[in-house]
N, C-alpha and C positions, 0 to 999 in steps of 0.2 A: 502493499499500499504506498502510496506517495506520501510524504511528510505533509506536503499543502492540504491535502484532502481530508485530514482528522486531527491534525493536531494543531489548528490555528489557536485556540485559546482566545477568540474574540478580536486579536490585535486584526491590523491592517496584513493584509495577505501578501508579502513581495511576489513577484512574479516576474516572467521575461520581460526584458525591456533592451535598450539599444545599450546598457552596460552591463547586463544581467545573463549569463549565460545557463545558470544553473537553476533548477526547478525551485529550489529554495530562496531564492533570489539573490545571492551572492555571487558576484563575477568571479571566476577563476583567479585572476591576476588583477589584484584592484590596481589601480592607475595611481601615482603617486604615493605609494605604501611608506616609503621610508620619512618623508616629512610627518605623515600623521604619525607613525611610531613616535619618532623625536619629540609631537606635542604631547604622545601618550605618557611621555618618559618625565617630561617637566608638570604635565598635572599629579601625574603620581608623586612627583617630588615635594610637589607644593602641598598637599593632604598628609604626606607621612610627615616631615617636616613640622609642620604646623601642630600635629600631636605632639610634639616633643619639646619644640621650640621656646615657648612658655614658661616651662617649668624652672630654668635656670633663670629667670628674671623676675621671680614672685616676690623677692626681697625689694624690689627697685620697683616694680609694681606699687604693693604696698606701701611702700613708704612716700610715695607720689599721691596716690589714690586713697589710700585707706582701706578698710575692709577686709581686714584679717580672719574675723569670722566666719568670711563667705567665700573667701578666694578660690575655695576647691571648685567652686561653680564655674570656674575657667575651663577646668577640665570636663566637669559633670555636663554644662550645659551644651558643651561643642559634642562630646559624645552622645547626647542624647537627641540633638538634631539630625546627627550623620545616623544614627539606627533608625529612628522610626521613619526616615522618609527613604530608606532605601528601596523599600517594596514600592512606593510610591511613584518614585523615579525608574524603575527598572519595567513598570507596567508604561508609564509613558514615553518611552525609550520602543517598546513594541509598537505602540500605537503609532506614534507620531515620528519615529525614526530617533537615531542615538545624536545626529547633527545637532537639532535643537535642544535637546534634554542638556548634551555637553557644553554648549556655547551658553545657555543659561546657567549651568553649575558653575562655571568659571566667571560669569558676571557677578553671581551671586558671592562668591566667595571673593572676589577683588573687592567689591562695594563694601562687603564685612569687614575686609581687611582696611579699608580708609576710614572706615567708622570706629574699627578698634584703636587705631592711631590718634584718632582725634576725643577720643573718650575722656570724659570730665571727672568719672568717679567711678566704683567698682560696678555699680547696679548697671551704668550704663556701658561699660566693657563687658559686663557678663553677656549684656542683651545683644549686644553686635558680635560676641562669640557665637551667640546663637544663630544669626543671620550668616556667619561664618560655615555654620555646621550644616545650615540649609543647603549652601552650594557644595560643602562636602560629601554631604551623601548622594548628590548627583554624579560628582568626580569618580569617587570610588568604583561602583558597581559598572558604570558606562564606560571606564578607561577598560575593565574586563570584557567586557561585552563586547567592546569594538576591535580588541585584540583578538577575539574568537572569530569574528565576521572577517578579518582582514587574512588569517592564516588557517589553512586546512587544518585537518587533525594532525598530519604528520608533522606540521612547522610548528604548532602552538606552545609545546616546550621550551621553543626557543625565544619566543616573545614573551612568556610567560615568567621565565628565568628573567629576562632582562628587567621584567618589571618588578621581580623580587627584589632584584640585586638593586634596584633604584629605589624600592620601598626602603628596604634594609638600611643601605649607605645614608638615604635623607633620615631616617628615624634616629640613626647613631649620630649622625651630624648635628643633627636638632638642637641639641642642650648645648653645646659647644657653640655655636653659632652664636644662641638668643645669649650664651653669656658674655661673648666678646661684645655683641652690641651693648646689652645694658650695661656693660663695665667701661666700654671707650666711646659709645656714642650716646644712645637714648632708648630706654624699653620701647618708645613707640618705634622704633625701626625694625623690629623683629616682625612685624605687620606690614611695613613699608615694603620690605625687601620681597614680600609675594609680587609686588606690581610688575615690575620688569620680567620676571618671571612668568607670570599668567598673561600678561600683555602678549607675551611671544608665543606661548602655546597657543592662545585665542588666536592670534592671526593666521599661525600655521594651521588650525584647524578650518577657519572661515575657508581659507585661500586653496586646502588641499584635499580636504575630507568629501569625497563624494560617494554617497550613496547609492545602492541601485535602485534604478526606477521602476515605482509600485505601481498597479493599477488604483484608480481610486474605488474605496470601497462604495458598494451601491447603497449603503447607510451609513452617514455620517458619524464617526465615532464619538460615541457620549462618554465624558470622562465620570467615573464613580466618585465624585467629590464627599458626598457623606461617607463611601466607605475609607478614602483617602482620610476625611476628617475623625472617623471613629479610630485606625489605624494610629494616626497621630497621639490622639488624647490617651488610648490606653498605653502604648507603649513611652508616652512620656510619662503617665502616672506611676507605672511600672517600675521603670528605671530609675525616677526619683525614689521610691520609696526603696530599693536595694541598694542605691548611691549614698543615701541619707540615714539608711538605717543603720544604729548601732555606732553612729560618728554623732550627727546632730539630733539623736533622739535613740532611745531604746527600743531593740524588736518590738516589745511587749507594750510599748506607749500607744496612747490615742492616736497620735500622726502616723505610725507605720500602719497600725490598723485600718485606720480611715483610708488610707493611700491603696492598700492590698485590695481591701474591698471595695475599692471605686473602680479600681483596673480590671478586678474579676467581672464587676457589673457590665463596666464598658465592651470586655472583650465578649461578654455575651452578648450585648448588642451588635456589636461589630459583625459576630459571625451572622445573624439574621441579616443584617443590612447587605452582606456579600452574596448571602444564598439566594436573596432576593433581586441583587442586581443582574441586569442584562450583559454588563461587561466588566465585572469585578477586579478591583485592583489587586487581590490577591485571588486566583481562580483556584476552584477546587483541586484541580488535575497538580497542583503542586504537591498538596498531599496523597493525592491518590495515586501516582506514579512510585512505585516503588523506588526504582532507581533515585528519583529527585528526593523524594520522603528520607530514604537512609543516610544520601549523604546528609540533609540537613541536620538531621539528628548527630550523625558522626562528625561535622564541623562546630556544632554546638557545644558537644564535649571537648574538642581541642580548644576551642574558646575559653572553656572552663579552664582546662589545666594550665594553658599560658598564663593565668595568672600567677603562680607560680613563680617562673622566672623573670617575669616582668615587672613586678609589684614587689615582690618579697626578696629577690636577689640580690639587689644593691643594699638592701639595710642589712642582710646578712655578711655582704662583703665589708661593709664599713664597720658594723658592730661586733661582730664576730672575729673577722679577719684583722681587723685595724687598719683598712685600707681608706684611701681617700677618696672624693668624690669621682674624680676622674678614673683612678684604678679601679672602683666598683664600676664605672662605666665600660670599661672595659673586658669585664669577667661577664657581662652581662652581651656586650656587643661580639662575643668571638660566636655565639649561637648563629647573627644574622652572616657570618663568613660562610660556616657548612651547608645551611638553608638552600641559597639559589645554587650552590653548585650541586647537592642531590637533587634539586629540582629539575635543573638541565639534565641529569644524568637519568632521572627518572623515566622518559621515552624509551632510553634502552632496554629498560626492565619492564613496563606493561607492554610494550610492543612485541613482548614473548610470551609473559605468562598473565598478561591482562590486569584491568586497572583494581580490581578488588583485590587480587592476590599482592599486588604491588604494595598499596596501601595498607594491607593486613601486615605486612612486612615492616613497612615504616613504623605502625602504631604499636607493633609488639617490640622493638628496638627502643621506642619512646617509655613503654613500661616498664622495660628494662632499668634504664636510665633514671628515671622519677624514681623508681624504688632504691636505686644505691644510693641517690643523695643522703637518706636517713643515716646510711652506713657511714659516712665519712666521718673519721675521729676528730674531737674535739682538741683544739681548734683546727687544727688541720692546717696545710700548705695550700698556698694559692692555686698551685696549678690544678690542686683536683677538684675544684668546682668549675676551672677555665675546661677541663675535660668533659665533663659531664654536660657543660652548655654545647661545646662542638660538636659532642655525640648527639645532642638532643634535637641540634638545629639540622642534622643530617637525617635523622629518624623523621622526622617532621616537614622536612622538604619533600622526601619519598612518599609521607603520606598525603600532603595537601593536594596538592597539584595535579596528582593523576584524578582524585574525584571532582577536582575544579574541571577539569579538561572533559571528563567523562560526562557531569551532568550537560556542559556544555553542546557535546556532541549527542546529545540523544534528542535535541529539539532542533527545530527549524529557527531561522532569522525572526518569524513573527513572536517566537516564545524564548528566546533567548535573554533576552533584556531581565524579564520576569525570574527566569530558573536562575541566573546570575544572581540577582539580587537578592534571591530567595534563601541562598547559600551564606550569601555576606550579611544577612540581616542575622541569621541564625548562629552565626560565628559571635557577631556583636554582642547579641542578647547573651551569649553563653559568657563571654568576659566579664560583662555587667554582673551577671547571677555568681559568677567566680570572684567576684572581688567582694562582693556583699559578704558571702559563704564563708570564703577562706578568711576574710578579716575577722570575722567571727570566732571561727577558730584559732588564728592567732591571737587575739584579745582575751579567748579564755583562758590558752594556755600560758601568757603571761599574767594574767590575773594569778592563777593557781599556782604556779611555780613560786611566782613573788610573796604571794600571801603568807605561804606556809613556810616561808624561810626563816631563820633564825639569825640571819646575817642583819649587824643594824645597819641603817642608813639607807636603806632601798626605798624607792618609791611607793608610796601607798594605793595609789590611782594610777588610771590609763594615761590620764593627761601629763602624771607627772613621771609616768615610763616614758612617753614621747619627748618631755623635755630632757629628761635623762640621757635619752639615745642620741640628742643634740650634743651635746655637753658631757660625755661620761667620763671626761678628767676631773668632773666637778665632785664627782662620789670618791670615798673611800676604795682600795685596792680590793678589799674582799668584796664590798659591795657590787664594784664595776665586772669584776670576774663572774659573780652569780647573776647581774642583767646579763654580762654578754650569753650564759649558758642557756637563761631562759629564752633569749631571742633564738640561740641556735635549736632548742626544743620547740618552740614555736615555729621554725621554719621547717623543721623535720615533719611536724604534723603537716604543715600545710603541702607539703611535696608526698605525703602518705594520700592526704586528699587528691592530687593531682593524678596520681596514679590508678587510684579508682576511676576517676575521670577518664583515663586512658583506657582502663579496664570497658568500661562502658562503651566507649567510641569501637575498641575492638569486637563486642561482644552483638554491636548493630550491626558491623561489619560481615560480621561471621554467619548470624542469624537474618538479617533482613534484607544487607544489600543482594542485589541479583550476581549468580556468579559471572554472566555475562552481561554488558549493557547494552541495549538496541542502541546502534549507532545510526543517525542521519549521516550517509557518506555523501561524497561529493556529487553524486547524481541523482540527491534529492530522497533517495528511497531508505526506508527503515527496515534495517536489517534484525529480524526476530530473534536471533541469536548470537549477532555478530558485537564483537568488543573492538580492539584494537585492531584487528587482523585486516580490515579492508582497506584502513588507512595507510597502514606500514608495511603491507605485506609479509607481516609476520602471522604465525599461527599463535593466536591468545588461547593460552589454555586455564586461565586463572576463573 
């Protein structure tokens, strides 16, 4: 059965035209591909760097604008906006095309950057960070989708590994760039630096991105604004509860209970809206198709486990190993060195054994690595967590990329944006849940270890622990060592939780994911039992 006849999902159906030779609407060799790829890399660098560049400039920002009690919303507000808009932009890109969504996303992001640079107080800066996030949500999903549009299955690992490399490099460079600008210029430049990069990306996209011509649909597409608003409101309330719970208020407090209750009620209303909508933002096939649903769950579990290294490892490196902020950042950054290398190599593996088995091998390796972390000696040597992170990056690179390519390859052009956005959305939600869950685990461990310690001079509450971690030299030697041991135990428990998340992802792959992903090949046909074999010429056994 042709992909166009049964897998439309409500979006505009691409068809043959002057620039489209494939039945799924994608040209075999898109013209002007290199400038578009350059634009995608610049755009990805914008979003990746913006997620980390603010962190090292927080002291300068707070010193200028005030608002120390709410500065965490500089990160949370941006994360909320990116996460809850991903499904909306995915559907819009399937309905109206990738180019208008990407252009709109870049413009939103740049306008938000200008507004952030002009912010007059912390409340304004947080609001403008949300505007940036509205653009960031469009950029993250659309870049991945366009990359899949430009390249056939056999070549996709190359472009995806390039994008992964840009993401990793920009994420690591962000704190350094932010610190330099805040120290030697002004914190407002951390937002203004986005303007030349974004302007160049915008120019390259407008000038060079040519989407395949598509016939006008018989009925004018209707945007499911009610569903979009429901998804946005539900996600905003849920993520606010997860981000602020245990930080701004207790988990069992009235604000937490109200937010969770309201998000559950809104989720039920949104499901009803989507079921009744003629062209829903989140179509039912996203969860009805086994390949997509299983990958959504697996990447959600990966987002959960990623909290352990990205959030808690720097604290471990500084508090337990005694490293400075720069060296602690290096311990984490080695994961970004092995990740894109393993991702680029993954096509040689899944071309022979299939997407599913390749990802099973990757997540099995991640499970072993995460389980090994709590076995490290106290205080240990620096090379030990460095090796752990190097191996973890390689394992996750082998796990994630085959699943993303597999999902993108099971759908035609008219569904690829929605499918890509769904897996990125689940990964983002997993990270938010993981931050809340593992934060509670770490806080409980610290509180129990220090409360029962006979050592005098230890902080008596979590706020005191936070201040002590900033200046451990102010404690007596015995108290400082006890605090380091408590942090070591807390991070160990977090890594145990991350290992459980890895085991869940592995179970999903083994029992829910199909042995072979049905591939929409370059001729537009859906192979019922095909995996990577049609695109690579190899036999897929996984």
